[in-house]
Each structure stands twice: as C-alpha cells, then as structure tokens.
C-alpha positions in Angstrom: 0.0 0.0 0.0 1.1 3.5 -0.6 1.6 6.1 2.0 -1.9 7.4 1.6 -3.4 3.9 2.1 -4.0 3.3 -1.6 -2.5 0.6 -3.7 0.8 1.5 -5.3 1.4 0.0 -8.7 4.4 -0.4 -11.0 4.5 -0.8 -14.7 6.2 -4.1 -15.6 6.3 -3.4 -19.3 10.1 -3.6 -19.4 11.8 -5.3 -22.3 14.4 -8.1 -21.9 17.0 -5.7 -23.3 16.2 -3.2 -20.5 16.9 -5.9 -17.8 20.0 -7.1 -19.7 21.4 -3.6 -20.0 20.7 -2.9 -16.3 22.4 -6.1 -15.2 25.4 -5.4 -17.4 25.7 -1.9 -16.0 25.5 -3.1 -12.4 27.8 -6.1 -12.9 30.6 -4.0 -14.4 31.9 -3.1 -10.9 29.7 -5.3 -8.7 32.6 -7.2 -7.2 34.4 -4.0 -6.3 31.7 -2.9 -3.8 33.0 -2.6 -0.2 32.9 -6.0 1.5 32.2 -8.0 -1.6 35.5 -9.9 -1.7 35.4 -10.6 2.1 31.7 -11.7 1.9 32.5 -14.1 -1.0 35.5 -15.6 0.9 33.3 -16.0 4.0 30.5 -17.7 2.0 32.9 -20.0 0.3 34.4 -21.0 3.6 30.9 -21.7 5.0 30.1 -23.9 2.0 33.4 -25.9 2.4 32.7 -26.4 6.1 29.1 -27.6 5.5 29.7 -29.8 2.5 32.5 -32.3 2.2 33.6 -31.2 -1.3 35.9 -33.3 -3.5 37.4 -33.0 -6.9 35.1 -35.8 -8.1 32.1 -33.6 -7.6 30.6 -31.2 -10.1 28.2 -28.3 -9.8 25.8 -26.6 -12.2 25.6 -22.8 -11.8 22.6 -21.1 -13.3 22.4 -17.3 -13.1 25.0 -17.2 -10.3 25.9 -13.6 -10.9 29.4 -12.2 -11.7 31.3 -15.4 -10.7 33.1 -14.0 -7.7 32.0 -16.9 -5.5 
C-alpha cells in the first residue's frame, strides 16, 4: 500500500533488453563494492565447512551472478 493507504502500482512493461542492460551496468563493478571480496570468501568457507567437497564432484551454476564466488 502507498503512504496514503492506496495501492501502489508499478508498470512491468520492461523489455528483456532493459533488464539485460541494467544487469550489465550493475555487474561491471559489482565485485568491487565494499565488502564483496570478504563476503565471497566467507560464504565459500561456510560452504566448504558444511559440505565435504571433493574433486570428483561437479556443480551446475545457473544465473549465479558475476562469478566472484
């Protein structure tokens, strides 16, 4: 609801190109944001601690972002 109690709407008539361009623009320096490297290192360590990874395993990444992790 909007501030006045009414329903707030948003036009979802964006093209795929709009979203692709937006992602490309954001991704260009996404990994350089403050804390991004440290956060990725921390998340990777948590995954390694929780899952006994081995070289015989494989993973499929779909839409995983910039690839930092």
